[in-house]
C-alpha positions, 0 to 999 in steps of 0.5 A: 355785339350787333353794334360792334360787328355793324361798326366793323361793316360800315363805320362812317369816315369821319376822323372819330374812333373807327373807319368800317370796311365799306363806309358808304355801304347801308345797312338793314338792322334786324335784331334777332337775338336778346340782350343776352345774345340767346334766342330762338331759330325762328327769330333768326328764320324770320329776320332772313326772311325778312331781309329777302323781302326787303331785297338785301344785297348780303346777309351778315349773320355773326351769330352760331348754333349746334343745332342743325335746325331744317328750317333754318337751312331753307331759308338760307337756301332761299336766300342764295336763289334771290342771288343774296350773299349770306356770309356767317360766323364759323364759330368758336368751338375751335381747340386749334386742330385741324383734325377735330371738327366744330360745327356751328350753324348756320356756318357750317351750311354749304351754301353760305360763305363761312368765316373763320378768325385770324390773329394779327401775327396771320396765324389761325385763332386757336378758338375757330372752328375747323371743318370742311366748309369754312371759305376764308379767314378774315382778322377776328382777334381784339377787334376795336369797334364801335361799342354801346354809348358812343364808346369803343371796345376790343372784341374777339371772335369769328363775329369779329372776323364775319363782317370784315367779309361782309364789308369786303363783299359790298365794295367788290360788288360795286367794283366788279358789277362796274367792271363787267357791266352787269349784276353778278350772280350769287356764284360769281361774287363767291368767285370774286370773294374767294379771288381776293384770298391768301394762303396762311399755310395752314390746313383748308379746314382751318383758313379754308382759302386763306385770309381776306386779301382786298385787292382791285 
């Protein structure tokens, strides 16, 4: 799972396998779950705090749980206060309907960039959580990326959509900071991201501002 999302962000362009959204990005890989994808909230909180200490630009979290943990929220608020973009999977508990809300944390915190999933036909994925905190959607079905032991695999989920947005933000940050000749703040970079979306015609609870669509 971690290898897969890392490849979507930054797999190098070497004419082998796949290329990431931001192949020149540097990754700080923090393991906060066990081999079965389970773990404790303290592990995630410690990972966020470590990334802040290491002055990461973007924190990408393809994970979530049903519990709203105040300490987790506080760690994310601290990251935002340090001008770090926090990108989280919206969750895979959806039923395809916008009138029923499904919440997963940290993806449902207002401060994070919550990413839902769309398919390659530009429709919202049926499994993608719907709620008022979804910011945008990105491709999340049958995504080919790096996998174990030098292989490649197709996986689906809002976990697969999230690294598309994290990689896009790495590109956006590099481009706009050069254009503005200064470092943009976290809210300004969020605005630059949302400028690069196109509506799909679904409810905002399903797609937020729309599908990620990178333009200069």
